[in-house]
N, C-alpha and C positions, 0 to 999 in steps of 0.2 A: 590637702589632704592628706598628704604625709604626715604633717603634724598632729593633724587630729587623731590621727592612727598611734603613731610615737605614744604622744601624749597618754591615751585610753590603755594603750599594753604599759606604757612603764606604771603608770599609778598603779593599774593591776596587781603588778609584780610586787609592787613595794608594798601595798598592804596582805596581798598575800603571804608573801615570806615574810616581814618584819615584825606584822602582829603578834605574835607568839616573845620577840623579845621584849616589846610595850611592855606585852603581860604581865611579867616579870617584874620588868621595873614597877608597873604603876603595883603588882603585890609587896612589893620592899620598901617603894612607899607609903604603904596602907592606903589606897586609894579605892575602899572596896565600898559597894551599895549599902544603902541605907535601907533597907524595907521598911513599910510601914504596918504596923501592928495587924489596923484596919483592912489588909489588903486583903486577897484570897488566901487561904492559909499556905498552896501548894505553891506561893511565892515566898514565903520563908525562906525555904530553903538556897534562894539563891544570895541570902545577906551575905557580903564580903566579898561580892563577885569583883571583880578590879573592873573600875568604871573610869570615865575619861577617854573612851575610843575613840572619839572624834576626834583627838586631835591626831591619831593616826591617819587618818583618811581626808578629815581636813592639809597637816602635811603633804601624804602622798599626793593628792588632787595637784597643789601648787607646784612642787616640785615637777612633776609631769606635765603638767603646760610648758613652765622652762625650756625642761629636757627636749619637749618637743616642737618649740621654737628655735631651739640653737641645733638640732639635728636638721633640721630644716632650712634652717639659715634664713626664717622669717623674724621681722620684728614683732615682738607683744604690743599689744593696742590696751587704748583705754580702757574701752568695754572689756577686755578679758581683766586686767588690773581691779576695774572696781568690781565686778563679780568675786575678784579675791578680798578684796577689800571687806566687802561686807557680808560674806565665811568666816575670816578669819577675825575681821572686828567685834560679832556676833556670836563666836568662840568664844572670843575673849571673853565675855561676858556670863556665858555657861560655864565657862572654868571656872571664873569669880566663884559661882552657884555651888557646883560642885564643889568644888574645895571645902569650902564653909562646907557642906553638908559630912562630906567625910572627915573633916576636924574636928566636929560637932558630933557628929553619930546621931543625927538626928535629918527628917526628911525635907526640915525647916533650911536651906540658904540663905540667900537673899530672898530679904522682903518683895514680899508682888511689884510695889510702885518701886521698890530698888532699881530692879531687874527689870519695869518696863522705863525708869526713867538712863538705863543704859542703852536700851536699845532704842530710844530716840533721840539720842546723843549721836551714835553710830550712824542711824538712819539721817540726821539733820549733815552728817558728813559724806553724805552719800548723796544726798538732793543736790549739795551743794556742790559736788564737783562735777554729778552731770549734767546737771544745764549750762556747762563751762567748756571752754578748748574744744571749737567746733573744725572738723578737719576741714581740707582743703575746698571739700565742695559746701562748706558752710552747718555741717549736720554735728551734733553736739551728741554725746552717748544714748542720752535719753531725751522726749518732745516735752514740752507744755501741754502739750496734748492727751486727753485719757486717752487710751486707746482700747480696743476689744480685738479684734484680728490686726486690725491697723490704726493708725493716726484714727481718731476720729475730729472730723476739722471743726464740728460745728460744736465740738467739746472742748475749745483753745482757753485756760486758762489763762493764757498771755491777753485776752481781749480784756480783763480786768484791768490792766497795766503792767507795766515790768515789775516794779515792786510789790502789788498786791497776787500778783501771779505767781511770783515766784512765793512769796508765803504759803497760796496755796498748795502750789506743783508740791515741794516738802509735805504738808499737812497729807497728803493726798498718797505721795510715798512713802510717808511715813507709816501711816495706816495700814498701807501693804506689805510693809513689811513687818512691823508686830507682828500683822494677823496672819502673815503665813509662818514665820519663827517658832510664834505660841502655837501656830497650830500641828506642826510636826511634832512640837514640845510636846505635845499631847497624847501624840499618837505613838510616842516614842514610851509605853507599855510591857510591850509582850518580847521575849526573843525572836529580833528578824525583821519585828513589824514595822517601823520605821525604815529602817534599812531598804528594805525589800520596794514598800510604795516607794519610797525616793528615788530607788533605781528607774522605777519607774516613768515617775515625772521630770526628773533630769534628763534623762535618754530623748524625752517628745523635745527636746530642744536642740539636740541635735539633730533632729529629723527637721525644725524647722530654721534653724539659722543654718543649713546646708543649702535646704530651697529657697530662703531668702537670699542666699545667695548667689545661687544663678538664676535668681528674679529680679536682682537686685536695677532698682533704678541708673547706679552707676556701671554697669556690666557693660563694656563695649561690645559684646555678644550676643546680648539678649533681643530676640527678635521683636522686631520695633512693630510687628503687629502684635503684643501683647504688651506695648512698652506701655501702657497704661493702667495694666495690672501691677506693675511693676512695686518694691515695697522702697519706703526711703529707709533704712535700717541702717545705724553706723556698724560696722566690722560684723558683719554676721555671722559669718566663716569664724572669726572667732569667740565670738559665744557658743557657736558649735564644738570647737577645739576646749574650752573650758569644761562648756556641759559634757563633755566627752572625759575628759580625766574625771573629774567630779563622780561621773560614772562609773567607770574604772575601778577608782578606789574604792567606790560602794563595793562594788563586787565580788573583790577580793577581803571587804571586812567581814561581809556578809557568810565567809566561809566561819569564822571566828563566831558569830555576832549569833546564828541559826542557833536552835533551838539543840540541845542544852545550851547556853548562850555562858562561851570562856570570857567574856569579853561585851561589859554594855559601852553604849556611844555616848552615854551620860546628856546632860544639858549643852556639854563644849559641842558635843558634834548633833543633836537635835536642832538647837538654836542656830548653826554654821550652814545647816542643812536650808532653814528654811530661808535665811537671808540670801543664798544661794540663789536659790527657787524665783525667790522674789524680784531677784536685780538681772534674772535673765529673763524673770517676764516683763519686767522694766525696761529693759533697752534693748526687748526682740520688738516694741511696739504690740504684745500680747496681755495687758494688764489683766482684762475683764474676764479672756479665755483660761486665765488662769483658775476661776472656781470650778472649770469643766476640766483639766490636768490634775489640781488638788484637791479632785471631789472630796478621795476620803479622808482626807484630814479636816475637810468644812463638814463633813457630816460627824468625824470623833467631836471636834470642837464643840459644836453645837448641842449634839450628846450632854454636853458638861453645863452647856447654858441653860438646855430647857432644864434638864433635872434639878437646877439650882432657884432657877426662876420659880418652878413649880413645888417645891420644895418649900420657899419663902409664901408662895401666896395662898398654897394647901393647908401651910402651918406644920409640917410634916412629914406629908406624902410624897413617896417618891414614882416615878415613870420607871426608871429601870432598878435593877436591884442593887446599878453600882454604875459607879460614870468615871471612867469614857468609856464608851460603849461595849466594847471589848473587853471591858472585865464581865460586863453583865454577861453575856454570851458565857464567860468563865464559871461563872456563877450557875447559871442557866445548865450546867455540865459538860458542857464541849471542851476537848480536848485544848491546851493551849496553839500545839499544833497545828489544830484543825481551826481557828479561830483566825490563827496568824496566815495560814493558804487562802482561806476564803477574803479576807480582808485583801490580800494582795491581788488578788482574782477580782475584786470591787475594785481596786485600784487600778489596775489593766484596765478594767473597763474605762472607766472615767479617763483616762489617757489616751486610749481610742478614740474615743468621742472628741476629744478636744482635737487631737490631731484631726481625724476626720472633715468635722468643724472649720478646722482653719483651712484642709484645700478646699475641702465646699468652695467655699467662699472666693478662692481665686478660678477656681473654675466657673462660679456664676457671677463672676464682674464682668 
């Protein structure tokens, strides 16, 4: 518990106090945001705003995680390190994309397929590590079973054989990681929108990890009457600690990222956040629950898919004035702050539904 509080507190103070220093550095390096000419006119004033702010909260969360363990004299775990690996790895892909945009001063950095290829490579490394290195109890960070609120025994990919199961697991995990990271990336279109929404989503894993730790099958103090409800999850408390570190870093960053934003997270931050969210879902055995917890990101991404599909099918007609969905409401006349706050409320409702569903499953077991 001490490690969790220290990790969250340190990362929050880090981003809250040091973000202005990074903003000055980014301005000096000329890492300014490029704004598309075909976007909402109100966004043109944001041209040149420092971007790649994801560096700040990724760094703050990572240092906060290690400081929390150091102060509490607790060892780090492979599960926590894997969340950091995926967050930093996808953040690096996003950094390359951001750097190319700022260098060339155009909206296109890495090509779409190049970006996906980078995400797949990082995801493959995660998949290979997550199914190995069992703890003394035989638990690996991830499971070969597809999970909803916990592992679903009849959806065990290992039943197809060791090699085929590992390949199917890698494909399944890669699908989750690429979808989630791109979902957060698409939602990062208004000041503070992705940051605030991610705070809710990431924070849900503080609650889930803490509860799973209290009801862990390896917890000797668990009531034997509810032992049949226990969770087979590796290092659930450490997943809560890294989630707290990320949430704390995002809260401090939001102070500078809210409207009018003094810094943008860029693809560096959005891809990194999506990776962290996917890793937390995979290792907490709540993969399908991510549909609820990340519901806002699913809706926003779905609006882009629907718009493109309808445009091609109808030969140029549109469902929305502009996609992603938040730009549609801007063009309808909503103030940017109004769109952001209302989308935050939607994100919070989805997260509440996700955490509520998680708890109800335990009650009804």
